[in-house]
C-alpha positions as CSV (number, residue, x, y, z in Angstrom):
1,M,89.2,175.2,118.7
2,E,89.3,175.8,115.3
3,S,89.7,179.0,113.5
4,T,87.7,179.6,110.5
5,M,87.7,182.5,107.6
6,T,84.9,183.4,105.1
7,L,86.1,185.9,102.8
8,N,84.9,187.6,99.4
9,G,87.3,188.6,96.9
10,F,87.8,188.2,93.0
11,V,90.3,184.5,91.7
12,G,93.6,186.2,90.9
13,H,94.7,183.5,88.2
14,D,93.7,180.5,86.7
15,I,92.8,177.5,88.4
16,E,95.7,174.1,88.1
17,L,93.7,171.1,88.5
18,R,96.7,168.8,90.6
19,H,97.1,165.6,92.3
20,T,98.6,164.6,95.7
21,K,100.9,161.5,95.4
22,T,98.2,159.5,96.8
23,G,96.2,160.6,94.1
24,V,93.7,163.8,95.9
25,P,93.0,166.0,93.6
26,T,93.7,169.6,94.6
27,V,93.6,172.8,93.9
28,S,95.4,176.2,94.9
29,F,94.4,179.7,93.9
30,R,94.8,183.4,95.6
31,V,91.5,185.3,96.1
32,A,92.2,189.3,96.4
33,T,90.2,191.4,98.4
34,T,90.1,195.1,97.9
35,P,88.2,197.2,100.4
36,R,86.7,200.6,99.1
37,M,86.9,203.3,101.6
38,K,85.3,206.8,101.5
39,T,87.4,209.7,101.0
40,D,87.5,213.8,101.4
41,T,87.2,213.3,97.6
42,G,84.9,210.6,97.1
43,W,85.7,206.7,97.2
44,A,89.0,205.1,97.0
45,N,90.5,201.7,97.1
46,G,92.3,200.6,99.8
47,T,95.6,197.8,100.0
48,T,94.9,194.5,98.1
49,T,95.3,191.4,100.6
50,W,96.1,188.5,99.0
51,T,94.8,185.0,100.4
52,T,95.7,181.7,99.2
53,V,92.7,179.1,99.4
54,V,93.2,175.3,99.3
55,C,90.7,172.9,98.3
56,Y,90.7,169.3,98.2
57,R,88.8,166.1,96.5
58,G,85.6,167.1,94.6
59,L,85.5,170.3,95.7
60,A,88.5,171.2,94.2
61,E,87.2,169.3,91.3
62,H,84.1,171.5,91.1
63,V,86.1,174.4,91.4
64,H,89.0,173.5,89.0
65,N,85.5,173.0,86.7
66,C,83.7,176.1,87.6
67,V,85.3,178.9,88.7
68,H,87.9,181.0,86.9
69,R,90.5,184.2,86.8
70,G,88.5,187.4,87.9
71,D,85.3,185.4,89.3
72,P,84.0,187.2,92.1
73,V,83.8,184.6,94.9
74,I,83.2,183.8,98.7
75,V,85.4,181.2,100.1
76,H,84.4,179.7,103.9
77,G,87.1,177.3,105.5
78,R,89.9,176.5,107.9
79,V,93.0,178.8,108.9
80,R,95.9,177.5,108.9
81,T,99.8,179.1,108.8
82,Q,101.9,177.1,106.3
83,A,105.6,177.5,107.6
84,W,108.9,177.0,105.3
85,T,112.8,177.6,105.0
86,D,113.1,179.6,101.4
87,G,115.9,178.4,99.1
88,D,118.6,181.0,101.1
89,G,117.1,179.3,104.3
90,N,115.4,182.0,105.5
91,P,112.1,181.7,107.3
92,R,109.1,182.0,105.5
93,E,104.9,181.7,106.5
94,K,102.0,182.5,105.1
95,V,97.9,182.2,105.8
96,V,96.4,179.6,103.9
97,V,92.4,178.8,103.6
98,E,91.6,174.8,103.6
99,A,88.3,175.6,101.8
100,A,85.2,173.6,102.9
101,S,83.3,175.5,100.5
102,V,83.5,177.7,97.5
103,G,80.6,179.6,95.8
104,Y,80.0,183.0,93.5
105,D,79.4,185.9,95.1
106,L,75.8,186.7,93.2
107,S,76.1,190.9,94.6
108,C,78.2,191.1,91.5
109,G,76.3,188.9,89.2
110,T,74.2,185.9,88.3
111,A,75.0,182.2,87.8
112,E,73.2,178.9,87.7
113,F,73.7,175.8,89.7
114,T,74.0,172.4,88.2
115,R,74.4,169.3,91.0
116,G,77.2,167.3,90.8
117,V,76.2,163.4,89.8
118,M,77.5,160.7,92.3
119,R,78.1,157.8,90.9
120,T,76.6,154.7,92.3
121,D,76.6,152.3,89.5
122,P,79.8,151.2,87.3
123,P,80.6,152.8,83.9
124,Q,78.4,151.4,81.0
125,D,81.7,150.1,79.5
126,T,82.5,147.7,82.6
127,P,81.0,144.6,83.8
128,A,78.3,144.8,86.8
129,T,80.4,142.3,88.5
130,A,83.8,144.4,88.9
131,Q,84.2,146.3,91.8
132,P,85.2,149.6,92.0
133,P,88.5,150.7,93.7
134,A,88.3,151.4,97.5
135,E,88.1,154.7,97.8
136,E,90.5,156.1,100.8
137,E,88.8,157.5,103.7
138,P,90.8,160.5,105.5
139,E,91.5,159.9,108.8
140,P,89.6,163.0,110.8
141,D,92.0,165.3,111.3
142,E,92.8,165.3,108.0
143,E,89.3,165.7,106.4
144,F,90.9,168.6,104.6
145,G,94.2,166.9,103.5
146,S,97.7,166.5,105.5
147,T,100.0,168.7,106.3
148,D,102.6,167.4,103.8
149,E,99.8,167.7,101.1
150,L,99.1,171.2,101.8
151,E,103.3,171.6,102.3
152,E,103.4,170.1,98.5
153,L,100.5,172.5,96.9
154,V,102.3,175.6,98.6
155,A,105.7,174.6,97.1
156,A,104.3,173.8,93.8
């Protein structure tokens, strides 16, 4: 059984596009979620929860081009636990969401959608007889990237 999560919050920092060793585009960013709570004197912010989100391939490129620090987003994806040993030899662990979709939270504002263009023809400056490079098909279990790719992103 797969665990999924949907969260809404605000992007915590600028998003940097990177590529794995095999050339897969990736982005990793943190989303801050702060609940509002009613108190005796009115409303107050609760404790902020920070969640790391990782995106791969086309979604990574779209997020990099569109989403910025401070933007309100809704993220849906698979929940993973990332474990590692830090430089001092201490075991560390955190929850990571491998995003299947990322969008703006329209309860906070408006947005305009532009459909991504899928390229089916060779570029204008390439001869029509040239074949585009074959894309690597991920294994079914690696649709969102391998654990090695995730570890590479988290360590960066």
